[in-house]
Each structure stands twice: as C-alpha cells, then as structure tokens.
C-alpha positions in Angstrom: 2.9 12.2 12.4 4.7 10.6 9.4 2.0 9.1 7.1 2.5 7.0 4.0 -0.6 7.6 1.8 -1.5 5.0 -0.8 -4.3 5.5 -3.3 -6.0 2.2 -4.3 -8.5 0.9 -6.8 -11.8 -0.3 -5.2 -11.0 -4.0 -5.7 -7.8 -3.8 -3.7 -9.2 -1.4 -1.1 -12.1 -3.6 -0.3 -9.9 -6.7 0.0 -7.7 -4.9 2.5 -10.8 -3.6 4.4 -12.2 -7.1 4.6 -8.9 -8.7 5.7 -8.5 -10.8 2.6 -5.3 -8.9 1.5 -2.6 -8.1 3.9 0.2 -7.0 1.6 0.1 -4.0 -0.8 2.4 -4.1 -3.8 4.2 -1.2 -5.4 6.5 -1.6 -8.4 10.1 -1.0 -7.4 10.7 2.2 -9.2 12.9 5.1 -8.2 9.7 7.0 -7.1 8.8 4.3 -4.6 12.5 3.6 -3.6 12.7 7.2 -2.4 9.5 6.9 -0.3 10.2 3.4 1.2 13.9 2.5 1.5 15.4 3.8 4.8 12.1 5.6 5.8 9.9 5.0 8.8 6.3 6.0 9.1 3.8 6.1 11.9 0.8 5.1 9.9 -0.2 4.1 6.4 -3.4 5.6 5.0 -5.0 3.5 2.3 -7.4 5.6 0.3 -10.2 4.5 -2.0 -9.3 6.5 -5.1 -8.7 10.2 -4.3 -11.3 11.0 -1.6 -12.3 14.6 -0.7 -10.4 16.0 2.3 -12.0 14.8 5.5 -13.9 11.9 3.9 -12.8 9.2 6.5 -15.2 6.6 5.1 -12.8 6.1 2.2 -9.6 5.8 4.3 -8.2 2.8 6.1 -5.5 3.4 8.7 -2.8 0.8 9.3 0.3 0.7 11.4 3.6 0.9 9.6 5.2 -2.4 10.0 7.6 -3.4 7.2 8.5 -3.3 3.6 10.3 -6.0 1.7 11.3 -6.4 -1.9 10.3 -9.4 -4.1 9.9 -10.6 -7.7 6.3 -11.4 -8.5 3.9 -12.1 -11.4 0.7 -10.2 -10.7 -2.3 -9.3 -12.8 -1.8 -5.6 -12.1 1.7 -5.6 -13.6 1.4 -7.9 -16.6 2.5 -11.4 -17.4 6.2 -11.0 -16.8 7.9 -11.1 -13.3 8.5 -7.6 -11.9 10.4 -6.4 -8.8 8.0 -4.9 -6.2 7.9 -3.5 -2.7 5.6 -5.5 -0.4 4.1 -3.3 2.2 2.4 -4.9 5.2 -1.1 -3.5 5.6 -2.6 -6.3 7.8 -2.5 -4.5 11.2 -5.1 -1.8 11.9 -3.9 1.4 13.5 
C-alpha cells in the first residue's frame, strides 16, 4: 500500500479530526514536489506529532483524492503570499 504520511501540530490535527479542516497545506518546496507531483497514494496518514509505532489513536487515515497548487496567505507561513500544495484530507479511508 502506498501511504503519504503527514505529521501535524495538534491544532491542525484536531481540526481535521473534527471535520473543520478538509485541506492540508504544504509549502511548494522541492521536497514536497518530489512527493506529490505525478505520484499516487492509496491513503494519507495524518499523525499527531510523531507517535510511537502502533499508536493508532494519534493517526487519522484518509483516502488519497487530489493535490492542487495555490498561492495563499496563512498564519503558518507568515504575512506574505506563498505557493502551497493543497492536499484533500476530507474523506475518511
């Protein structure tokens, strides 16, 4: 199974868990380009921090649906617009 693993801060993880947040953002760096552009995954695992192996209570599983690129202003990236990848995390696996 091809899995994209994303480690998140508690604030963002809880918003995704509660259904308030359906898009996860990653800055459009070379690191993320290699992992997202032209790639397909079976699932996305959203982890609260860096949980111990086997700690499923801190992992949300989502279906891989899509990734898009946009320019955004977001508190996590500072006051200037930045290019980000938008990863759909709204559909549970």
